[in-house]
C-alpha positions, 0 to 999 in steps of 0.5 A: 110955293113954300116948302114943308119939312118933308120937302127938305127931308126928301132933298137931304136924303137924296143928296145923302145918297149921292154922298154915300155912293161916292164914299170910298171911291176915287174922287177928285179933290181940289184945294180951296185953301191949304186944308180947305177941300172940295170934292167932285161929290160936293159939287154933284150933291150941290148941283142936285140940290140947286137944280131941285130947288130951282125946279120946285121953288122957282124964285127962291134965293139960295146961299150955298157953299161951293157955287154961291147959290142962286139969286132970288127973293130974300123973303124965301131963303135957303142955306145949303151945305151939300157935304159938311165934313169934306175933309172927313169924307176925302179921307174915308172917315164916315162922319159927314152930313147934308145940311138944309135950312129954309128961312122966311122974313130973316128967320130960319123956319125949317132945318134938316141935317142928314147923316147918310152913313148912319141913316139919321135924319135930324129935323126941326120946324120953328115952334113945333119941335125937333126930331130924329127919324121922326122921334122927338129930340131933347137936349141933355139935362146936365147941370155941371160943366165939369161933368159935361162932354163938349164938342167944337171945331176949328177954322180952316186957316188955323195955321195963320189966323190968330183967332183959331179957337185953340185957346178956348179948346185948351181951356175947356179941355181942362174944366170939362169931362172932355172935348171932341172934334167930329169935323161936321158943325151941323152934326155937332149941333144935332148931337147937342139936340140929341143929348149926345153932347152937352155943349158945342161952341165954334168960331168963324163959321159960315151960315150954311154950317149952322143954320139948320143945326142951330134950329134943330138944337134950339127946338130940342131945348138948347139955348143957341147964341153966338159966343158973346151971348147975342141971339143973332148967331147968323150975323157976321162974324158968325160964331155959335154956342149951343147947350141947355140953359145951365151949361150954356150959362157956364160956358158963356162965362168961360168963353168971355174970359178968353175973348 
């Protein structure tokens, strides 16, 4: 059995309610790294999603952030992030999301990112378009990088790894209208899809961070590649660049100066 977009939307909304109910509560927090956190709410959300996928789509393979996922057939592959923005969540900052993507034949075909605080459900189906709560999405029409608002993120080992994105951040901060950091790569991509940001880049990611959001951005008119301009942004080492065609081209030139 293959899922349809409504299946992903329903799962994301239900997982989002788990997150919403736990926001501001006393949650157990564990450290996967110095600044890489996981909460018991992450685990509850993921357990719900894995259980529902296993029950309704038996035999599908799942790649998930916390548990590693479920074994299954590669032809039917899910990428799930039960709580994208855990550090925000742990501090009570209401910027986080649930991210679900479904792929067949090595290509992501369905994607949903749900923000339970704003009740914003971003979704896309390959070749059909992208939507926010059912309304069509379209990327920004911006044409000049120096008048563009950008967004990025940083890897969890920023303190120790030389490839920490600080060089790119400093460069873009000087040649754009501004650079923001929300703390959820999935929402960053959806905000590009909605035209709220003009461009997004990030390095050293995991597939569940971007699989759904990248599809949503591309179906809203963004060009989505890795930071070297290659189309297979899910091929390790994962990096991503998403913007309309004009801004993507300008950002790519600037990124290559600092590679």
